[in-house]
C-alpha positions as a printed Julia matrix, in Angstrom:
81×3 Matrix{Float64}:
   0.02   -0.02   -0.02
   1.32    3.36   -0.93
  -0.7     6.47   -0.25
   1.2     9.71   -0.39
   1.96   12.64   -2.71
   2.99   11.52   -6.16
   6.65   12.28   -6.8
   9.3    10.7    -9.04
  11.5     9.88   -6.02
   8.85    8.15   -3.87
   8.99    4.78   -5.75
   5.47    4.81   -7.24
   6.95    4.25  -10.67
   9.1     1.39   -9.46
   6.15   -0.16   -7.62
   4.08   -0.03  -10.85
   6.91   -1.71  -12.75
   6.89   -4.52  -10.15
   3.11   -4.86  -10.63
   3.6    -5.3   -14.35
   6.39   -7.82  -13.78
   4.19   -9.91  -11.43
   1.32   -9.7   -13.9
   3.61  -11.02  -16.73
   4.76  -13.78  -14.52
   1.21  -14.85  -13.73
   0.38  -14.89  -17.38
   3.33  -17.22  -18.08
   2.4   -19.68  -15.31
   0.37  -22.85  -15.83
  -2.9   -23.12  -13.96
  -1.25  -25.46  -11.41
   1.52  -22.98  -10.78
  -0.95  -20.14  -10.4
  -2.97  -22.18   -7.84
   0.22  -22.37   -5.75
   1.01  -18.67   -5.92
   0.12  -16.18   -3.27
  -2.57  -13.6    -4.1
  -1.36   -9.93   -3.97
  -3.32   -6.71   -3.66
  -1.81   -3.37   -4.61
  -3.31   -0.15   -3.38
  -1.99    3.17   -4.68
  -3.43    6.52   -3.68
  -2.17   10.03   -3.66
  -2.37   13.44   -5.22
  -0.12   15.54   -7.33
   0.47   19.25   -7.94
  -1.38   20.51  -10.93
   1.82   21.75  -12.62
   3.78   18.59  -11.91
   3.76   16.82  -15.27
   5.75   13.67  -14.33
   3.36   13.03  -11.42
   0.36   13.24  -13.8
   2.11   10.7   -16.05
   2.62    8.36  -13.1
  -1.08    8.66  -12.3
  -2.02    7.82  -15.86
   0.32    4.82  -15.71
  -1.34    3.6   -12.48
  -4.79    3.87  -14.04
  -3.75    2.23  -17.24
  -2.29   -0.72  -15.33
  -5.49   -0.82  -13.24
  -7.56   -0.95  -16.43
  -5.44   -3.74  -17.91
  -4.86   -6.1   -15.05
  -8.35   -6.66  -13.54
  -9.92   -7.42  -16.94
  -7.6   -10.28  -17.56
  -8.53  -13.93  -16.81
  -5.53  -14.45  -14.56
  -6.97  -12.28  -11.87
 -10.21  -14.31  -11.78
  -8.15  -17.1   -10.19
  -7.64  -14.84   -7.22
 -11.15  -13.52   -7.07
 -10.37  -10.04   -8.29
 -12.31   -9.9   -11.54
C-alpha cells in the first residue's frame, strides 16, 4: 500500500513496474503454478500538484495498469475480476 503525494523519487513508478512484472509472471504460469502462488493486492493513492507533469504521467500509468490487469482472466483465479 502506498498512499502519499505523487513524486518521482517516492518509488510509485518502481512499484508499478513491479506490478507489471508480477502480472507478466502470472500470465506465463500454468494453472497449477497459479494455484500455488500467493494472491497480492496493490493499493496506490495520492495526489499531485497541478503543474507537476511527471506526477500526472505516473497517475496515468497507475490507471492504465489498473484498467489492464483486472480485466484479464488471470486475476479471476484470485477472485479479483
